[in-house]
C-alpha positions as CSV (number, residue, x, y, z in Angstrom):
1,M,0.6,12.7,-23.0
2,R,2.0,10.1,-25.4
3,S,3.4,6.6,-24.9
4,R,5.1,4.0,-26.9
5,N,6.7,0.6,-26.3
6,K,9.3,-1.4,-28.1
7,V,10.1,-5.1,-28.2
8,L,13.8,-5.5,-27.3
9,G,14.2,-9.3,-27.3
10,P,12.6,-12.7,-27.2
11,E,9.4,-12.8,-25.1
12,N,9.2,-16.5,-24.7
13,G,12.1,-17.0,-22.3
14,A,11.8,-18.3,-18.8
15,A,10.1,-16.0,-16.3
16,D,13.2,-15.9,-14.1
17,G,15.6,-13.2,-15.3
18,R,13.1,-11.4,-17.6
19,V,12.6,-7.7,-16.9
20,V,11.1,-4.7,-18.6
21,A,12.6,-1.2,-19.0
22,Y,10.6,1.9,-18.2
23,L,11.7,5.3,-19.7
24,R,10.2,8.7,-19.1
25,T,11.0,12.2,-20.4
26,S,9.4,15.4,-19.1
27,S,10.0,17.6,-22.1
28,R,8.9,17.0,-25.7
29,T,12.2,18.4,-26.8
30,N,14.0,15.4,-25.3
31,V,11.7,12.8,-27.0
32,G,13.3,10.7,-29.7
33,E,15.8,7.8,-29.9
34,A,18.5,10.2,-31.0
35,K,18.0,12.5,-28.0
36,D,20.4,12.3,-25.1
37,S,17.7,11.5,-22.5
38,D,16.4,8.4,-24.4
39,R,19.9,7.1,-25.1
40,R,21.2,7.7,-21.6
41,Q,18.3,5.9,-20.0
42,R,18.4,3.0,-22.4
43,E,22.1,2.5,-22.1
44,A,22.1,2.7,-18.3
45,I,19.3,0.1,-18.0
46,A,20.9,-2.2,-20.6
47,A,24.3,-2.0,-18.8
48,Y,22.8,-2.9,-15.4
49,A,20.7,-5.7,-16.8
50,G,23.7,-7.2,-18.6
51,H,25.8,-7.0,-15.5
52,A,23.1,-8.6,-13.4
53,G,22.4,-11.3,-15.9
54,L,18.9,-10.1,-16.7
55,A,17.1,-10.0,-20.0
56,V,15.3,-6.8,-21.0
57,V,12.4,-8.2,-23.0
58,R,10.4,-5.1,-23.5
59,E,10.6,-1.3,-23.2
60,F,7.9,1.1,-22.2
61,Y,8.1,4.8,-22.6
62,D,6.1,7.8,-21.3
63,A,7.1,10.7,-23.4
64,A,6.5,14.3,-22.3
65,V,5.1,13.1,-18.9
66,S,5.9,15.0,-15.7
67,G,7.8,13.1,-13.0
68,A,5.2,14.5,-10.6
69,D,2.3,12.8,-12.4
70,P,0.9,9.8,-10.5
71,I,2.0,6.5,-12.1
72,D,-1.5,5.3,-12.5
73,A,-2.2,8.4,-14.7
74,R,0.5,7.5,-17.2
75,D,-0.4,5.7,-20.4
76,G,2.9,4.0,-20.9
77,F,3.1,2.8,-17.3
78,A,-0.5,1.4,-17.5
79,E,0.4,-0.4,-20.7
80,M,3.5,-1.9,-19.0
81,L,1.6,-3.2,-16.0
82,A,-1.0,-4.8,-18.2
83,W,1.6,-6.5,-20.3
84,C,3.6,-7.6,-17.3
85,R,0.5,-9.2,-15.7
86,D,-0.2,-11.1,-18.9
87,S,3.4,-12.2,-19.5
88,G,4.4,-13.0,-15.9
89,V,7.3,-10.5,-15.8
90,R,7.5,-8.9,-12.4
91,T,10.7,-6.8,-12.5
92,I,10.9,-3.2,-13.8
93,I,14.1,-1.3,-14.3
94,V,14.5,2.4,-14.5
95,E,17.6,4.6,-15.0
96,N,17.2,6.1,-11.6
97,A,14.6,7.0,-9.1
98,T,13.7,10.3,-10.7
99,R,12.8,8.5,-14.0
100,F,10.2,6.7,-12.0
101,A,9.0,9.8,-10.2
102,R,10.5,13.1,-9.1
103,D,8.0,13.8,-6.4
104,L,8.8,11.8,-3.2
105,I,5.2,11.1,-2.4
106,V,4.6,9.9,-5.9
107,Q,7.6,7.7,-5.5
108,E,6.4,6.2,-2.2
109,T,2.8,5.7,-3.3
110,G,3.9,4.3,-6.7
111,H,6.4,1.9,-5.1
112,R,3.7,0.8,-2.6
113,L,1.3,0.1,-5.4
114,L,3.9,-1.9,-7.3
115,T,5.1,-4.0,-4.4
116,G,1.5,-4.6,-3.3
117,A,0.8,-6.0,-6.7
118,G,3.9,-8.3,-6.6
119,F,6.3,-6.2,-8.7
120,R,9.9,-5.4,-8.0
121,L,11.3,-2.0,-9.0
122,I,15.1,-1.4,-9.6
123,A,16.9,1.8,-10.3
124,S,20.0,1.0,-12.4
125,D,22.2,3.6,-10.7
126,S,21.2,2.4,-7.2
127,P,19.5,-1.0,-7.0
128,E,18.6,-0.6,-3.4
129,S,17.3,3.0,-3.6
130,F,13.6,1.9,-3.3
131,L,14.4,-0.2,-0.3
132,L,16.2,2.4,1.8
133,D,14.6,3.1,5.1
134,T,15.5,6.8,5.4
135,P,13.7,9.1,7.9
136,T,12.0,10.9,5.0
137,A,10.8,7.7,3.4
138,K,9.6,6.4,6.8
139,L,7.7,9.7,7.4
140,I,6.0,9.5,4.0
141,R,5.0,5.9,4.7
142,Q,3.6,6.9,8.1
143,V,1.6,9.7,6.5
144,L,0.3,7.3,3.9
145,G,-0.7,4.9,6.6
146,A,-2.6,7.6,8.5
147,I,-4.4,8.6,5.3
148,S,-5.3,5.0,4.7
149,E,-6.8,4.7,8.2
150,F,-8.7,8.0,7.7
151,D,-10.1,6.8,4.4
152,K,-11.2,3.6,6.2
153,A,-12.9,5.5,9.0
154,M,-14.6,7.7,6.5
155,T,-15.9,4.7,4.6
156,V,-17.3,3.2,7.8
157,A,-19.0,6.5,8.7
158,K,-20.5,6.8,5.3
159,L,-21.8,3.2,5.4
160,K,-23.4,3.9,8.8
161,A,-25.0,7.1,7.6
162,A,-26.4,5.2,4.6
163,R,-27.8,2.5,6.9
164,D,-29.3,5.1,9.1
165,R,-31.0,6.8,6.2
166,R,-32.3,3.5,4.9
167,S,-33.6,2.6,8.4
168,A,-35.5,5.9,8.6
169,A,-37.0,5.3,5.2
170,L,-38.1,1.8,6.0
171,G,-39.2,2.5,9.6
172,R,-37.0,-0.3,10.9
173,R,-33.4,-0.7,12.0
174,I,-30.9,-2.1,9.4
175,E,-28.0,-3.6,11.2
176,G,-24.4,-3.5,10.0
177,R,-21.9,-6.2,10.6
178,K,-21.9,-7.3,14.3
179,G,-18.9,-6.4,16.4
180,Y,-16.8,-8.8,18.4
181,A,-18.6,-7.8,21.7
182,E,-22.0,-8.7,20.1
183,T,-20.8,-12.1,19.0
184,H,-19.2,-12.8,22.4
185,P,-22.0,-11.9,24.9
186,G,-19.9,-12.8,28.0
187,L,-17.1,-10.4,27.1
188,V,-18.8,-7.2,28.2
189,R,-20.1,-8.9,31.4
190,E,-16.6,-10.1,32.4
191,A,-15.0,-6.7,31.5
192,K,-17.5,-4.9,33.8
193,R,-16.9,-7.4,36.5
194,L,-13.2,-6.9,36.4
195,A,-13.6,-3.1,36.4
196,R,-15.3,-3.1,39.8
197,K,-13.3,-1.8,42.7
198,S,-12.0,-4.4,45.1
199,P,-14.2,-4.6,48.2
200,R,-11.1,-5.2,50.3
201,T,-8.7,-2.4,49.0
202,G,-11.2,-0.1,47.3
203,K,-8.9,0.0,44.2
204,A,-9.9,-0.7,40.6
205,R,-7.9,-2.5,38.0
206,S,-6.4,-0.4,35.2
207,L,-7.7,-0.9,31.6
208,R,-4.5,-2.8,30.7
209,Q,-4.9,-5.1,33.7
210,I,-8.5,-5.8,32.7
211,A,-7.3,-6.6,29.2
212,A,-4.7,-9.0,30.6
213,E,-7.2,-10.8,32.8
214,L,-9.7,-11.0,29.9
215,A,-7.0,-12.7,27.9
216,V,-6.5,-15.3,30.7
217,L,-10.2,-16.0,30.5
218,G,-9.9,-16.5,26.7
219,F,-11.2,-13.2,25.5
220,T,-8.8,-11.7,22.9
221,T,-9.0,-9.9,19.6
222,A,-9.7,-11.8,16.4
223,R,-5.9,-12.0,16.0
224,G,-5.4,-13.6,19.4
225,R,-3.9,-10.5,21.0
226,E,-4.9,-8.7,24.2
227,F,-7.4,-5.9,23.8
228,S,-6.0,-2.4,23.9
229,A,-6.9,0.1,26.7
230,G,-9.2,1.9,24.2
231,Q,-11.0,-1.3,23.3
232,V,-11.6,-2.1,27.0
233,Q,-12.9,1.4,27.6
234,R,-15.4,0.9,24.7
235,L,-16.5,-2.4,26.2
236,L,-17.1,-0.8,29.6
237,G,-19.2,1.9,27.9
238,R,-21.6,-0.7,26.5
239,G,-25.0,-1.1,28.2
């Protein structure tokens, strides 16, 4: 894997309008300024930037790097992000989406990483391509969200297991962060009261009805929303 970057213009201009160019080639046979891939990418980026009134102040290049490689595993891309953070440039232009990444999951994860860090990514042939809400892109984002939730749950489980091992070694209980129900002692009591059957009708409230009445009493989530049915069920299962 090899990378290089090239200064294309003054770097002391205003932050507004400054952008960097990112080039990538998969094959070593296409590496070189005289090669068609280099020239095509550079010309496409320059043409778009000129039309949009943007100044390309620096170019970064990942040579002989597969489009399926994660962006955080690319030397040139890492150099670019480090330089952009220091210089204040927050817009990256590529020739097209496949120059950024050929694998759709790599595209989505890479784009999520960039936007989360405050960067804007533009494909010169289709400036809105990274903003399109296609069914496939939406599915990938949902899968990534599910993976994120799974990772979070696994982390919580690992922390609990570590506390349990530590507790066993010390012979005393080591508590984790207290939950909402523990910091609001009246919550469980009220939830169980509302869950009792009516002495007049013999009917019980649904979990969502209990959540609604808890909200009326001032018991909501940390974000001020009603508890979900699952959260109410867990409250009722407490001692």
